[in-house]
Backbone bond lengths (Angstrom), bond angles and torsions (degrees), N, CA, C in turn:
res aa  C-N    CA-C-N  psi(-1)  N-CA   C-N-CA  omega(-1)  CA-C   N-CA-C  phi
1 X - - - 1.382 - - 1.565 106.57 -
2 X 1.307 119.02 137.93 1.424 122.62 175.97 1.520 109.31 -77.11
3 X 1.230 116.19 120.86 1.539 119.91 174.75 1.559 116.53 -102.60
4 X 1.351 118.24 35.04 1.358 121.43 -179.93 1.513 109.65 -65.88
5 X 1.252 117.26 137.22 1.436 120.21 -179.22 1.484 114.15 -74.96
6 X 1.295 117.12 148.52 1.523 119.87 177.40 1.568 105.84 -116.50
7 X 1.321 114.35 133.90 1.345 127.13 178.22 1.534 113.22 -97.63
8 X 1.368 116.06 118.76 1.475 115.52 168.45 1.471 110.35 -106.86
9 X 1.272 114.92 140.01 1.511 116.45 -176.39 1.586 103.28 -110.95
10 X 1.220 115.16 135.76 1.472 126.08 -178.90 1.577 106.43 -131.39
11 X 1.358 113.52 146.24 1.425 117.50 171.39 1.670 108.19 -71.95
12 X 1.077 111.26 162.23 1.584 115.26 178.56 1.616 108.80 -57.61
13 X 1.310 112.26 -41.98 1.549 117.33 179.69 1.534 108.50 -64.62
14 X 1.263 116.43 -47.15 1.506 121.20 -179.96 1.594 110.75 -58.55
15 X 1.360 110.71 -46.42 1.511 107.54 179.47 1.480 112.29 -70.12
16 X 1.154 120.64 -36.13 1.524 119.13 -178.10 1.666 106.27 -68.00
17 X 1.364 119.31 -47.12 1.472 111.80 174.47 1.435 116.44 -63.68
18 X 1.299 120.73 -34.31 1.404 124.87 178.73 1.523 109.05 -62.08
19 X 1.425 117.12 -45.04 1.436 121.63 -177.27 1.574 109.66 -60.71
20 X 1.349 112.04 -40.82 1.502 112.26 -174.11 1.565 106.52 -72.32
21 X 1.327 120.15 -38.16 1.287 124.36 -176.44 1.648 111.99 -62.68
22 X 1.337 109.56 -51.16 1.357 113.59 173.75 1.526 118.45 -54.26
23 X 1.426 114.58 -42.16 1.403 119.00 174.94 1.519 109.64 -57.40
24 X 1.384 120.47 -44.80 1.515 124.23 -166.62 1.502 99.83 -74.32
25 X 1.265 125.27 -40.76 1.538 122.53 178.98 1.489 109.72 -63.89
26 X 1.323 123.58 -38.44 1.499 126.41 -171.01 1.477 103.40 -78.11
27 X 1.319 118.47 -40.55 1.398 122.95 -176.68 1.548 119.88 -71.04
28 X 1.390 109.29 -20.57 1.403 117.44 -178.41 1.661 114.91 -79.06
29 X 1.359 108.71 -4.00 1.489 117.38 -174.74 1.505 103.33 -121.45
30 X 1.341 116.04 145.75 1.497 117.02 176.39 1.521 108.24 -70.06
31 X 1.239 117.26 -23.58 1.587 119.38 177.04 1.647 106.78 -146.07
32 X 1.202 113.55 159.05 1.457 119.86 176.66 1.474 113.61 -59.39
33 X 1.419 109.42 -36.21 1.548 113.23 -177.17 1.516 113.11 -59.31
34 X 1.270 120.86 -24.63 1.398 122.77 173.21 1.469 120.97 -61.69
35 X 1.275 116.87 -22.36 1.420 130.25 -173.53 1.583 105.07 -109.90
36 X 1.373 118.43 -52.11 1.444 120.05 -172.19 1.437 102.75 -117.71
37 X 1.418 113.87 112.46 1.484 116.18 -173.57 1.440 113.53 -86.80
38 X 1.397 120.04 -17.34 1.431 118.18 173.36 1.591 107.71 -94.84
39 X 1.321 112.22 116.01 1.496 115.63 -179.22 1.527 115.68 -65.27
40 X 1.328 118.72 -16.51 1.555 125.13 172.78 1.527 104.58 -56.29
41 X 1.268 118.26 -34.93 1.528 120.10 -173.96 1.573 113.82 -74.86
42 X 1.325 110.08 -20.98 1.500 117.65 -176.45 1.618 108.33 -60.81
43 X 1.332 117.07 -43.95 1.391 122.96 -173.54 1.594 108.76 -51.50
44 X 1.320 116.14 -58.87 1.461 117.20 177.60 1.472 117.74 -62.17
45 X 1.280 117.68 -34.90 1.506 124.74 171.19 1.486 112.72 -52.45
46 X 1.390 109.71 -53.04 1.505 115.51 -177.59 1.379 113.92 -65.46
47 X 1.545 114.90 -29.81 1.485 118.24 -169.33 1.604 101.66 -80.67
48 X 1.310 121.65 -37.30 1.387 122.79 -178.31 1.619 109.42 -70.02
49 X 1.354 114.93 -44.92 1.468 114.96 179.27 1.457 113.06 -60.71
50 X 1.352 118.32 -40.46 1.496 124.72 178.79 1.464 110.22 -62.81
51 X 1.383 114.71 -45.06 1.549 114.95 -176.26 1.601 108.59 -70.28
52 X 1.291 117.24 -29.38 1.433 119.45 176.81 1.539 112.81 -70.16
53 X 1.300 112.96 -38.01 1.566 120.31 -178.06 1.544 103.30 -69.51
54 X 1.367 120.31 -40.68 1.466 114.05 -174.63 1.487 113.19 -79.90
55 X 1.374 114.43 -20.57 1.517 117.58 -178.16 1.455 116.30 -86.74
56 X 1.336 122.32 -33.86 1.436 133.02 -161.91 1.576 107.97 -92.39
57 X 1.356 120.08 101.24 1.435 119.54 174.68 1.488 111.94 -71.41
58 X 1.401 112.97 -18.92 1.530 114.90 -179.33 1.512 120.30 -56.46
59 X 1.452 105.21 -31.98 1.512 112.68 -172.07 1.654 106.57 -72.31
60 X 1.333 123.80 -4.67 1.339 122.23 -176.95 1.504 111.16 -118.63
61 X 1.378 117.17 13.40 1.415 124.71 -178.72 1.551 110.23 -92.88
62 X 1.249 111.90 143.73 1.546 117.54 -179.50 1.619 112.11 -58.84
63 X 1.440 111.10 -33.56 1.407 109.78 -175.65 1.622 110.17 -100.08
64 X 1.286 113.04 48.82 1.389 121.22 179.92 1.446 117.94 -55.46
65 X 1.392 116.98 -49.25 1.466 122.03 -176.53 1.535 110.10 -64.85
66 X 1.310 122.17 -50.25 1.444 119.23 175.18 1.631 113.35 -57.25
67 X 1.190 116.14 -42.31 1.462 120.49 179.01 1.516 113.67 -60.63
68 X 1.457 110.45 -41.95 1.566 115.78 173.04 1.454 111.77 -60.15
69 X 1.219 116.50 -51.74 1.521 120.84 -174.54 1.560 112.39 -61.70
70 X 1.391 108.71 -33.81 1.543 107.45 179.81 1.533 109.53 -77.75
71 X 1.261 117.24 -32.08 1.523 121.53 172.22 1.507 111.27 -56.46
72 X 1.381 113.04 -46.11 1.466 116.99 -173.27 1.600 105.11 -73.32
73 X 1.306 123.59 -35.59 1.433 118.99 177.14 1.411 109.14 -64.35
74 X 1.361 128.08 -38.27 1.459 130.41 -172.72 1.526 101.86 -66.38
75 X 1.315 121.37 -49.50 1.391 125.99 -178.87 1.464 110.02 -60.64
76 X 1.345 119.08 -45.39 1.620 112.25 176.65 1.475 108.89 -65.45
77 X 1.309 121.88 -36.15 1.474 118.72 -177.83 1.390 107.26 -62.65
78 X 1.373 122.94 -43.65 1.439 122.51 -176.53 1.578 112.28 -65.50
79 X 1.335 114.19 -30.78 1.468 116.51 177.68 1.559 114.13 -81.15
80 X 1.301 113.25 -41.04 1.509 119.97 -175.16 1.480 117.33 -111.65
81 X 1.281 117.70 -3.72 1.416 114.19 171.46 1.573 106.01 86.79
82 X 1.305 116.62 14.32 1.477 121.84 177.86 1.534 109.81 162.42
83 X 1.360 116.00 -178.14 1.382 117.56 -171.34 1.440 108.78 -71.93
84 X 1.376 122.85 141.42 1.348 133.58 -176.96 1.497 112.41 -121.84
85 X 1.285 124.40 122.98 1.444 121.25 -177.93 1.556 106.41 -89.79
86 X 1.386 112.57 90.71 1.411 118.96 -177.46 1.556 108.19 -96.41
87 X 1.244 121.10 1.22 1.522 122.24 177.21 1.471 106.58 -71.87
88 X 1.310 113.13 136.76 1.445 116.37 174.41 1.413 110.75 -65.88
89 X 1.397 121.27 149.48 1.444 123.71 175.45 1.581 116.86 -55.13
90 X 1.140 111.06 126.44 1.534 112.89 -178.40 1.415 118.93 88.09
91 X 1.417 114.57 -2.02 1.491 122.03 -179.57 1.524 107.54 -83.19
92 X 1.361 116.37 128.05 1.504 119.31 173.84 1.466 107.05 -91.71
93 X 1.219 115.16 123.61 1.550 120.17 171.89 1.399 116.05 -91.54
94 X 1.350 120.29 -7.49 1.474 126.20 -176.11 1.452 110.80 -80.01
95 X 1.350 127.38 -34.98 1.425 132.21 179.14 1.508 111.31 -77.51
96 X 1.356 121.97 -32.49 1.473 118.35 -171.10 1.510 111.86 -67.91
97 X 1.349 118.72 -43.42 1.558 114.99 177.24 1.583 115.41 -57.35
98 X 1.293 114.70 -41.95 1.436 119.09 175.35 1.576 112.41 -57.32
99 X 1.364 114.43 -47.40 1.375 118.92 -179.55 1.615 111.53 -64.34
100 X 1.323 114.50 -28.47 1.466 115.26 179.88 1.499 106.95 -77.08
101 X 1.285 123.06 -35.82 1.471 126.76 176.74 1.536 110.00 -67.82
102 X 1.323 118.77 -39.08 1.476 120.67 -179.94 1.486 108.58 -66.57
103 X 1.218 120.41 -45.35 1.637 123.56 178.49 1.449 105.90 -62.27
104 X 1.301 124.49 -45.34 1.318 126.63 -176.21 1.485 114.86 -75.50
105 X 1.409 118.36 -2.14 1.376 127.19 176.72 1.530 111.76 69.06
106 X 1.440 114.36 35.79 1.437 116.10 -178.29 1.472 116.47 -122.36
107 X 1.320 122.37 -9.36 1.503 129.67 -171.55 1.644 104.84 -61.81
108 X 1.424 111.98 118.99 1.360 117.48 173.06 1.505 113.91 77.04
109 X 1.311 124.21 10.22 1.409 116.32 -178.57 1.430 112.82 -107.93
110 X 1.308 120.11 24.24 1.563 124.81 172.57 1.477 111.54 60.98
111 X 1.347 116.19 40.20 1.527 117.00 173.90 1.400 116.31 91.46
112 X 1.397 117.93 -8.68 1.488 115.17 -173.36 1.508 112.63 -99.76
113 X 1.354 120.93 130.83 1.310 122.23 -173.07 1.542 116.57 -89.52
114 X 1.262 118.27 144.27 1.523 121.29 -178.12 1.469 112.08 -90.72
115 X 1.345 118.15 6.20 1.394 128.66 -173.67 1.590 111.62 -107.09
116 X 1.285 116.43 11.52 1.492 119.39 169.84 1.481 108.33 78.23
117 X 1.308 126.17 22.06 1.360 119.97 175.00 1.418 112.64 -105.57
């Protein structure tokens, strides 16, 4: 089988928003199997998540939440020509970024990771 690498290019905003979304989806389940039933899909998910984690300095910054919201707004504006309310009714977007940082060991640590990166 041909194992030629595939390169996917994302803008920094796209990568940041995707990283947060992947984290939220994976964190909402006790295990990845609850969301993705075919284990073959786990490999690319872990690869993408790991690459984003290593690449994005934003996930370690103390102003994670505002940066994430600004990135989302720019992406919505690019897609729809202006801000689009794509958050589900009643969904609180302020807690999710903090939870993401806590899990990654970065909340309130001025951009330094506890995971040795």
